[in-house]
N, C-alpha and C positions, 0 to 999 in steps of 0.2 A: 233101150234109151241111148241116144248118142252120147259119146264121151267128149266130143269136141264140137264146138259150134263156131260158125263164122261170126264176126262182129256184126251186130245188128239183127241176128237171128232171134226170133221170138222164143222166150224161155218157156216152151210149152210143157216140158216135163216138170219144171218148177211150179208152174201154175196148177198142173194136175196133182202134184204132191200136196200143195197148199189146200186144194179143194178136198182131197181125201182126208187131210188132217181136220179141217173144219167139220166135215161130215161125221168124223169119229167123235169129236167133241159134242156135237149136237145130239148124236144118237146115244152116247154113253152118259153124258151129263157131267158138269164140273164137280158136283158133290161126290159122285162115285169115283171120279179120277183122283180127287184130293184124298178120298178115303183110302184108295189103293196106294197112293204115294206114302201116306202115313204108315200103312201096314208094312210096306217095304222098308221104311225108315226104322221102324221098331224091330223088324226082323234083323236088320243090320246091327242095330244097337245091342239087341239081346245076344247076337253072335259074338260081339267083341268086348262086351262090358266086363267079362271076367279075365280078359287078357292082362297079363302083368304089365305094369307101367303104362296103362292106357290114359291115366290122368295127366294129359299133356298140359292143360291150361294152368293147373296148380303148379306143375313143374316149372313152367315159364316164370310164374310169379316168384317162386322160391329162388330161382336163379337170379332174377333181377334184384330182389330184396337182398340176397347175399352179397352180390356185387356192390350194391349201394352202401351196405354196412361196411364192407372192406374199404371202399373209397373214402367213406366218412372218417374212419379211424386211421387210415394211412395218410390221407391228404389233409383232412380237417376242413373247417369252414374259414372263409376269409371275412372275419368280423369287421364291420364298419365302425365308424366313430361312435355310433349310438351304443355299441356294446363294448368296444375296446377303449373308449375315451379319446379325446382329441380337442382341437381348436376349431372354432367356427367364426368366420368373418362375413358380415353382411354389409355390402357397400353399394353405392350408386354413382356411376360416372356422370359428371355434370357438364363437361365441355365437349364430349364426343360420345358416340355410340360404339360399343364394342360387341363383338360376336363371341360365341362360345369357343370357336376355333382359335381366335386370337388369344384368349385367356389361356387356353390349354397349351398353345405353342409357347407362350411366354413362360409359363410354369415349367414346361419341359426343359427349357434352358436352365432354369434355377435348379431343377432336379439333379443336374450333373454335379452341383455343389452341395445340394441339400436333398439327399435321397428320400427323406420322409415325405416329400411332395411329388413323388413320381406318379405316373398316370394310374398305377394300380392302387395307390394309397389314398390319393385325394379324391374329392368329389366336388364338381362344380355345377351349379345350376344358375340359369339366367331366366328372368321372367320377362313378360311383354313390356313392362314399364321400365326395363333397364336395370332392375335390382339384381345384383350378383351375390350368390351365396357360395362361399368356398369352405369346404371341410377338409382338414388335414389331421394326421395323427398328432398326438401331444408333442409340442415342441417348446423350446426355451424362449425366453423373452427376446434374446438376440436373433434367433431364427425367425421369430414372429415379425420382427422389423424387416428382415430380408424379404419375407413374403409380401408384406404391405408395400415395400419399395418396388418390388418386382411388378406388382399390379399397377403401381403409379406410373410405370413406363408407358402404359397404354393411354394415359390421360389422367387429369385430376378427378378425384372422387371424394364423396363424403362417407365416412365410416359410420353406418347407422347402428351396428351392433357387433359386439365382440364377446364371444362366449367360450367357455371351456367346460368340457365334459370329463369328469374324473373317472378313473378306472373303477372306483367303487360304485358310481352311478351306473356304469355299464354292467357291472355284476348284478345290480338290483334289477336292471331291465331283463337280463337273462333269466333270473329267477321268476320275474313276473310273467315272462313269455311261457316258461315251463308250466307255471301254475294255471295260466289261462288255457293252455292245451289240455292239461290234466282235468280241469273242471269241465271243459267242454266234452271230453271223452266220457267222464262219469255221468253227466246228464244224458248223453246219448244212450248209454247202456241202460239207465233207468227208464227212459222213455220207451225204447224198443222192447224191453222186458215187460213193461206194463201193457203195451199195445199188442205185442205178439207173444213170443216165448223167449226164455233165456238163451236158447240155442241160436235164435235169430240175432240176439244182441252180440253174442260171441262172433258170429259171422260178420256182422256189421263193423265191430271194432277192429277185427283182424284185417278186414278190407281197407279200413281207414288207415291203419298202421302201414299197410302195403303202399297206399298212395303217398303218405307223408314220407316214408323212408326212401321211396324212389325219387320223389321231388327233391329231398334234401341231398341225396346222393348225387343227383345231376348237378345241383348248384355247387356242391363240393368239387365235382369233377371239372366243371367249367371255371371255377375260381371266382365266381361272381361275389360282389360284396354283399354281406348279410347285414341288413339294417332293420329298422322297425316295420317298414312296409312288407318285408319278407314274412314277418309273423302274421301280418294281416292276410297275406296270400295263403299261408298255411291254414288259418282259421276259415278262410273262404273255401278252401279245398274240402275241409271237414264238412261244412254245410252242403256244398254242392254234391259231393260224393254220396253222403248218406241220404240225400233226397232221391237220387236214382235208385239206391238200394231199397229204400222204403217202398217205392213204387212197385218194384218187383216182389217184395215181401207181401204187399197188399194183394197183388194178383195171385200169389201162391195161396194165400188164405181164402180168397174168393173161390179158387178152384177146389181147394180142400173141402169147402162147405158144400159145393155142388156134388161131390162124391161121384164123379163120372164112372160109369159102369166099366169095370175091367181095368181101370187105371191103377198102377202101382204108385208109390210115393215118388220114385224117380221120374216116372212119366209125367206126373202132375207138375213137378218142379221144372222139368224140361219144357213142357208146354207153356208154363207161366213165363219162363224166360223168353221163349220164342214170341209170345204175345206182346211183350213189353220191350224187346231189344231194339226194334226200329224206333220206338219213341225215345229211348235213351240215346241212341246214336244221333237222331235228328236234333235233339236238344243240345248235345255236345257240339255238333258241327256248327249250329247257328251261334253258339256261345264262342266257339273258336274264331269265327269270323271277326267278332268284336275284339277279342284278345289279340289277334294277329294285326288288326288295324292299329291298335294302341302300340304294339311292338314296333311297327313300321314308322308311325308318326309321333310316338310319344316321347322320343328322346332317350338318351343314355341313362338318365336318372331313374327311369322306370324299368330298366332292363331286368333287374333281379326279380322285381315284383311280377312282371308279365311272364318271364320264363318259368317262374315257379308255378304260376297259374296254368300256363300252357301244359307243362308236364303233368301237373296234378290233375287237370281235367282229363287228359288222355288216360292216365293211370286209373282215375276214378271211374271212367266209363268202362274200362276193361274189368276192373275189380268188381263192380256192381253186377256184372253179367257172369264173369268166369271165376270169381273168387268167393264172394259172399254166399251165393246160393249153394255151390258145391260143399262149402264148409257146413252149412245148415243140414244138408242131406247126409253128409258123413257122420255128423254128431247124432242125428236121429237114427241113422242106420245102426250105429254102434250101440245105441240104447234099445234097439229092437222096435222102435216106433213105426207104425204104419199110418195110412191116411186117417183111419178111424181114431187113432190115439191123439191126434193133434187138434187143438182148439176145441175139444169136445165140451169144455166148460163154457164155451161161448154160445152153445145152442140151448135155446129154450123157446117157448111159445110156438110150438109146431115147427121147429127147425129154422125159425127166423134168426138171422144173424144179429148178435148183440155186441156192440163195441165195448171193449174193456174200459176205455176212457173216451171222452168226447173231445174232439179237436176242431 
């Protein structure tokens, strides 16, 4: 075959190679080729599975979780007014229309005299009808007048609402947030244990902790303000991540019921993950499109909520594939379970599958 061709020369050797490849596929058959590929894959897997420190995916998760915990305890969270307490002003300009940038620029000037209203401490929102909401840390009556006078420099307004959130209310919100997360986790454990097995519940909860810790660590690292929408984002991550995990768990159970000839437990779980991975990735990608759109066009007030969702979805997709299932496998391997030992109580009526609960 020639190694060099002039521009425009017909690629005859390439066409010949393509024809030979198509002839091979037609004569051998796709099923036989795929079977051979799987045979080579398992030969490779069986050759390296006993090599020390081969569990790369769990190692990556352990490193990320450890870094997130270190960041959380060294840097801490930047609690917003909802949790730390502060003052809220809701007003509407009557004589002129103002923009978010104008308000922030004016408050930046005041921040030189009154540091409590700097850009990292305050939160400003403006709606389509011109209503402005300003949240600042707890300040004195004198400082409150300074803030209102500063806002009046942009034009006359009517003060529709003035509110103050005490530190005690912020502490109550923190406790409520922790309770809601705890109750959600307990209900998830109960559900997965009833529907699958307790080892699956352990894998699901550990993967959820993985997602939440990484998301919280990222927010702490970036210094974003933590408010009540942040808690909503965390609860959303709980539901989203466990949904992906349950899809994989259900496929594992389906394959365990079929008892493929010659399959080991790890082969069954690996094949189940392969069968559902594309579905999980596609779901996450389409969800991320919406999240990114909100991040770009939603404004600064939604940044913490959206960034928490973004990191949580990425971590949740990873953990449902590379954390939850390996943990289930390791737990059952430690107990000495094989394919025949799992879900044997579900079988009756000539091997027909019977759900533990109806959903």
